[in-house]
N, C-alpha and C positions, 0 to 999 in steps of 0.2 A: 511589557504586557501586550497581548495581541490587540491590534487596532480594531475598533468596532466597525460594523458595516456602515458604509457611506450611502446616503439617500440616492445619489446619482448612480452609484454602482448597483444598488438594489433595484432601481427601476430598469436599468439595462439588463440586469440578470433575469428579471421577471419576464421581460420581452423575449430574451433569448431562450429562456426555459420553456416558454410556450411551444416553441418549435419541436422540442423533444418531449413535450408533455411531462415536464419535471415537477416534482413535488418535494418540499422539504418536510420531513416528519421526525417526530421523537416518540419514544416509548420509554416510560419509567417503570421500573420494577421495585416494588416496595419491600419492606422488611420481611414479609412473608414469602418473598421470592428471591433469596440471595443468590449471587453468583459465587459458586464454590470454586476457589482458585487452586491452582496446583500448589501454592504455598500453604495450603490448608487454612487460609483465611476466607471468611465469608464476607463478600462485599455487598452491602445494602444500606440504603437504597442506591440504585444506579440507573443511569439513563443512557440510552443509545440514540444517537442522532443519525439519520440516514436520508438519502435521496432515492426517489423512485422515478422511473422513466417508462413510458408506455402504459399499457393497460393489462391487468390480470384477466386471463380468460376464465370461462365458466368453471372448468374443472381444475383450475390453478396448476396447469401443467406446463406453462410457458415461462417459468421463473428463471432468470439468469442472475446469479449472485456475483457481483463484481467486487473483488477484494483489493484494497489499495495497498500501495507500497509504503515504505517508511515515512516519507515526508508528504505522502498524499493525504487524501481525505475523501469525504463522501461526494464531492462535487466533480464527478467523473465526466459529465457531459453538459454541465451548465456553468455559467461564469461564476468564479469564486466571489463570495460576498465581501471579502476584504480587499483583494487585489483587483478584481474586475477582469482578470484574465480568463480566457476560455477554459472549460473543463479539461483536466489533464488527459482524458481519453476521448475527446470530441471527435477524433478521427476514427474511433472504433465504435462508439455508441451513438445511435441516432437514426432517424429515418433513412433507410437505404444503406446504412452502414453495416459492417459485418454483424454487429449486435443490433439488429434492426428493431427500433422501438415501435415500429408499426406492427411487429410480429411478437416480440418478447416483452415481458414485464421485468424490468431491471431493478434490482435492489443493490444499493451500494452503501454499506454502513461505515461510519467512522469507528475505528477500533477502540476497545477498552484501553485506557491510558492515554487516549488522544486529547486533542485540544480544540475540537470544532463542535462541541456540544455533547459528545459522549463523555461519560465520567472519567476523569483523569486527575493528575496531581494538582492542577490549578483550581479544581472545584472545591466547594466548601464541605468540610467534614462536619456532618450534623452533630457529632458528639462534642466537638470543640468550638464550633462556630468560626473556625479559621480554615484557610485553604489547606488541603492535605499536605502539599509540599512532599518532603521525603517520608512522611508518615503514610503515604499512599502505599498499599501493598504491591509487591513485585508481581508482574504479570508475565504470562507466556503466550506463545502462539496458540496453544491449546485453549487457554483462557479466552482469547479473542474469539475463537471459533465457537466455544461453548456459549458465549454471550450471543453470538449470531444465531445459534440454534434456538436459544430461548426467544430471540426476536421473531424468528420464523414461526415458532410455536404460537406466540402471541398473535401473529397475523393469520394463523390458521393454515399455514403452508406446510404440508407434510414432507414434500421433497422438492429438489431443485432440478430443473432441466439441465442447467450447466453452471458449474462454478469455474470462474476464470480470474486470473490475476498474474501479475509479473513481480519478480523480486520477492519482497516480503508478502505480497499478495499471493504469489505462487506457493509460498510456504503454507499460507492459510488454506489454499486449495488442496494441497497434499494432506494437511491435517484433517480437513473435512472428509476426504476419501477414506482415511484411516479410522476416524472416530465415528463417522456416520455413513458407512458404505451403502446402506439401503436408501439413503436420502439424496444421493448424487447420481443422476443419470449419465452425465458426461462431465469431463473435467479438462481444463486447459491450463496447466502450470507452465508459465513462461519465464525464461531466464532466472531460474531459481535452483534450489538445492534441497535435499532432504536433511541436511545439517549445515550449520554455519562453519566455515573454515577458520583455521587459526589466523590466517591473514586478514580475513574480514573482521574477526573479533579484535584484532590489533588496530585496524583502522577505526573501529567504533570507540575503542579505548582512548585513542588520541582525541577524538571529538569530545568525549565525556570529560576528559581532563582539561580541555580548553574551556569548557563551560564552568567546571568547578574551580578553575584557577582565576576566573573573573571575580574581582572583589565584590561586585554587585550580586553575585549568586547568593551570598549570605547563608551558606549551608542549606540551600534549597528553600529558604524562607523569604525570598525576595519580594513576593507579592505583599506580605505583611509589612515590609519596609518601604513599599512603594518604589522599588527599584527593578531593574531588569538586566540580567547578564548578557546584554545584546552583543558586546564585543566577543565574548567567549562563544556564544551560539553562532555568530557569523563565521568565526574561524572554523568551528566544527562543520558548518555547511560547506565552506570552501574546501576543506580537506576531503569531505565525502564526495563533493561534486567532481573532483578529479577522477575518482574511481568509477564514475558513471560514464566517462568518455574513453575514447581510445587515443593512442598517440597519433595515429593517422588523422583522426578527426580534428584533434587539437592543432596539428600542423597545418591541415588544409584551411582551417578557419582563422587561425591566428599566426602561425609561424613564429617568427621573431619580430613581427611588425611592431613599430613603436606606437604609442597612444598619444595622439594629438601633439606630436613634436617631431622634429627632424633629427635631433641628436639625443643621446643619452645624457642624463643630468648628473651622474655620479652621486646620486642621492637615493632616497628610499621612497619617493613617490612612485606611482604606477607608470614606470617607463614603458612597459610592454602592454600590448593589448590584452594578453592573457591575464595579466595581473589586474587590470581594470575590470575585466569580465568576472573574475573570481570575487573581487571586492563587491561588485554589484550583486552577484548571486547571494553573497553573505548578508549584505545590508537589507535586501528585500525580503529575505527569508524570515528575519526576526519580526517582521510585521504580522506574520500569519502563523507562527509556530511558537509553542511554549518550550522553554529550555528544559524543564523537568520532564515534560513529555518525551523530549528527545532522549533523555537518559533512560527512561523506562522502556521505550519502544526498541531502542537499540539493544538493550539488555535482553528483551524478549527474543529478538532475532539470535543473539549469541547463544541463548539456552536451547534453541531449537535443534533437536537431534531425533528424528523420527525412528531410526533404528534402535537407539538406546531405549526407547519406550516400548520396544517390541522384542525384547530378548537379545538385542544387539544384531538382529538380522532384519534388514530393511524389507525384504520380501514378505516377512510376517505381517507387516503393516497393511498389506494389500491382499492377503490370502482370502480367497473366496469372493473377491470383488466382481461385480457385474458392471461396474462403471466403464464407460468408453473414454479412453484417454487420448489426448493430443498433446505431446510434450514438445516444447519448442526452445531452441537456444540460438545464439548469434555467434558467428565466427570470431568477432573482435571483442567479445565480452570477456574481460579478464577478472571481473569481480565475481561473476557466476559463470565460469567457463563451461563449454559444451560437455566436458567430462562429468560435471555435476549432474547435468540432465541425463547423460547416458547411465549413470548409476541408478537413477530412478527407473529408466527404461529397462535396464537389466533386471531390476527387482520385479517389475511388472511382468516381464517375460517369464521369470522364474515361476510365477503363479498362473501362467497362461492367461493373463489379462488381455483385454482388447485395447491395444495401444499402437499408436502411430507416432513417429518421431521425425521432426524436421529441424535441420540446422540451416538458418538463414545466413547467406553470405552477405555481409555488410561490414563497413568500416566505422559504424557509428557507436560501437561500444555497447555497454549495458543499457543505456538510455534508448536503444533502438526500439524497445517494446512500446515506448511512448510516442514514437515518431512515425512519419509516413513511410512505411516500408511496404511497397506493393506486394512482395511475395508473402509477407506475414499476413497482410489483410486478405489476400486471395486464399491462402491456406486456411485461415480461420473461417472465412465465409464458406468454403467447401466442407470443412469438418462440421460446422454447425448445421448446414443444410442436410448433410447425411444423417446427423444425429436427430434433427427435427423430423425427417421422414420416418426414422425408426420409432420415434416417440409418437408419431401420428399427428404432429402439428401441421395444420394446413396453412398455406400462405395467406 
């Protein structure tokens, strides 16, 4: 089960949050406002938890929607209430950052199916009085975006100055542009794709099987039994984390260096630093993430295929769009390679969309979008400045 917020972490988070004008918010939608899912199930009631940063201007024209990746959450620029670690995009969001909270009003929602306050499988099903577990309905990227649109409607926000996100967050950005083209002035999909590849589905399946093979998973009902498939979830995280890095980055950081020893042990402890690193990544992940949420969200990514939803032709998803696009990829990203981004760019070019494309030369792999990449930060700053001038946003 996810660890609860610690008082000392909460105090530090509040202090750090003041610097970016962070607010933790929730909106609950009742039985009269169901979320209609692609599975033809109506989810109600449901809650969306989200963070906001900065201030909304008078005409509500400065909204930046930040969409998080698979294992992310709404705490993009403020310390995490469970781990106390800085926000996952603190280098991107904040005063003087590319997404300048002195200029923009940032909204970062936790996705449907998540585990940080937005309704997901660990929450109570009001019809049964028990946690949903595997009775939670399957969700898609389109469902996540549909819920976000309902949130913006509730907040009285008609359109978005910019939708931005990497990886699964980029999928949400593309879905926003396809489903609500009149509501997105500019869009920045980073290190993403218009559909999930067979290779990526395969990696997700390995992770799901690791979770379901853990005896403590209890067919998804572990919360009712007071258990937690921590070992399975940790292995899933370890396997996934390898895909976020590049071979060059792994070699530079770890090589074949031994962990706290001078010789190999001929056993199965963590002889190598990379083994110790992966074990640490797995063990800390289980403190902040729910195993069933991992199953549901990875499945949502697997189902994503924007072209299939538009007659098998990706360009049809963007036909008539007036959104300004900046598509970005990384040379060493083998999880979402540059070819995936180019497919999106070609589809946008086919409908004469306003699109720029940048491939960042880096050896940091897929995780580069979360890291301090000067070329990425400069590119995004320039694109947002140009879009803000077009939008008429003053500094």
